[in-house]
N, C-alpha and C positions, 0 to 999 in steps of 0.2 A: 542937527532937524530930529535924531532918533536915536534914544539913549534905553539902552534894557540893562538893567539894573538885580540882579542876584536874579533870575528871572529860574522858576522848576517849571516845566509844562510833564502831564503823562496825559495817556490812554488809557483811562480806568485805574487801574492798579498799576500799572507800567510807566515807571519814570519814565523819561526821555530825553530832559533836557534836566541839565546840574545844574544852577547858580549862573547862567550865561552872563555874562555880562561883554558889552561891546556900544557901540557908536558909532554914528550916522553924522558925518557934518554935509551940510548943503553945499551941493553942486558935484558934490565927490560919486566914483563908482568903488562902489564896496561888496568884494567879491570874500564870499564865504565856502570854502573847499571840504571835502571831507569824502571820507569813502561809503559806499553805498550802509543805509540804516545807521548811518551817524548822528543824525540830527536835521540836518539843512533843512529840509522841508519842514521837519516841524514847529523851525525859527520861525520859518515866514508865518505860518498858520496861526503860532503863537501871536509875531504881531497884527497878524488879521483878523483874528479875534476870532478864529474858526477853530483852536485848540486853546482852549482855557490855562489860563496863566493859572498853576496852582499855589503860586507863593512871589513875592519880587515886584517890580516895576516895570513896563514901558511907556516912555516916556517918548510922546510926539511932539516937537513944537514948545515943549516946555513943561505940555498937561499928561496925567494918567490914563491911559488907553485902555489901560489892561482890561476893563473892563467893558470896554464900549462895543455896539455889538459892528459886524461888520457892514453890513451897509451905511451906518453914519461916519463908520472911517473913509468911506468913501467920498462922502461929502466933506470930510476934513481934509482930503485930498491924499489918500495910500490906494494905489489900485494893487493888485494882483496876476501879474500873467501864471496862470498857476500850470503843474508838469501836466505833460500830456496836454497842453492846450483848454483844455474840456468851452468848445466853441460851441453853438447852439445848429447841432448839424441841419434842421430841418427850415432853419431859416439862411435866409439869402445873407448875402457878406453885407447888403447894404443896412439890412436889416438889424444885422451882428454890431456893426458900428452904430448901429440907433441904439441901440441896445446899453452902449459902452456911456455915452452920453443919457443916459433916462433923467440923470437926477439935474438937467442942465436944461436955461431957458433962454440962454442966451445966443441967439440963434446967428449972427452973426460970426462968435467965435465958433460956435460948433461947425459952421460953415469952412470958417477960416483952416481949423483943426482937420477937417474930412477933407482938405484939399491937401493939408500936409499928410496927414498918413499914406495918402496918395501918388504924394510927390515922394513920402520915401519905400511902398510897393506898387508902382505901376499895375500888376498884374491886377493887384484885388482892383483895381480902376475898370482896369476890362472885364472883371468878373463880377462887377457888381450884383446883379441879377441874379446868379449864382449859387444853388444853395451850399453850402459852409460842407457838409458831411462830403461833396464832393469833389472836392480841393484833397492839391496831394497834401502829405504832412510839411513840408516846408510852407506852403501858401498859409496853410491854415494855422502853423506857428505867426506866421504874418499875421493871420487877421484877430490874435487873440493880444496881442503886440499891441495891432491897432486899435483893436477892443476896447484896451486898457488906457488907450495914450485919449478915446473920446470922454473919459471923466476929467482931460486935462490935471491929471497927478504932480501934488509937487513932488511924492515919492510912489517911483517905481519898484515894485517885488519882483523879480525877475524869477521864476523858478524852471530850472533844465533847460534852458530855451533850445540845445544844442543837441535832446536828446531823439534819437530814432532817425536822425539828417544824414545827409551826404557832406563829406565835404566841404563841395561847393554852398551849397546851402550855411553851412555853419559859419562858414567865412562873412556871408553877405549877414547874416544875423549879425557878428559881432558889429560889424562895421556899421552897423544902421544902431546898434546901442551905443556906440560912440557917438551918432549922429544926433538922437537922442537925447543925448546927456549934455552937448554943447550948445547944439541949434535951440531944445525947446525946452532949455535949463532945469531937467528932470535931474535929481539925485536916483542913484539906481542904484539896489541891495539886490546882486546878483546870487543864485545859489547854483552852484553848477558842478559838475562831476567832472569836467573837461578842464581840468584845469590849468593844462599849457593855456587856455584858450582866455581862459576868466584872470589867469594874470598879466595878462597882456595888455585886454583893456582896461585891467581894473587901475585905482589909485593904492588904493588898501587892501590887505585881505587879512582872514581869518584863516585859523584849519579850528575844524571840528574833530574830535575823536569821543565814541561812545558818548555825547550828549557833555560833553566839556569843552570847551575854547583849551588850546592846548600853545598855541602859536598866534599871535597879530603881531604885523611888521610890514611895512611900503609893500607893495607887489614887487617892485623889485629885486628889494632881498631876499625876499619868498620865494623868485626866481632863482632865486643864486645860494638857497641853503641848501646842502647836500639831502638833509631828512628829509624836504620835500621832492626835492631832486627824485630820491630814491622810490618813496612813497605814492607818488600821483605825477610823475611826470613823464615817466618811465627811462628815465638816464641813469 
């Protein structure tokens, strides 16, 4: 579904990604783990068209999307849940969800997806008239994920969904990630500093260090890898 070939990306003169190669197949949950500043979020933002690709190619369903605008990518089936949530704080929960479906005009499909996100996160149904900015951090993460789902993505990019959340909420969020993948037929690319949680829900994983992919393996094997255990799992 998605392939990065020798992707290089930079912020101005500071190069962050160096010849990134990775691939994601339809139906998978893939995780990218690494330390702070390793290039995890930049990888997602390059895919989303927010950070320009200096060289290399990003292919989505066989099409080169390296120069495609972010809004066009949403219409093609890629949605991102950004680090730090970035909901619209002065809009209600319902208005945030409406924004997620902004490019759609299939009323029945939108209603079905709204029912689905409320089944995933009943608290949002209870608070649909409440301003997004008044929600707790966990509820805002639920809203950010739901807003992305309202675009009915083929591929969802999840950036640090556990950041700043209590352990019980983190467990719930990752359970929902698995449900979205299985029930909604959504392929998921998960960037996460909580490597243990990420590898327990993922099929495969990549490790990025200083903008370079250093390891690629099944999630099961990465959990057993002694170097990964020492560097990222605290074992």
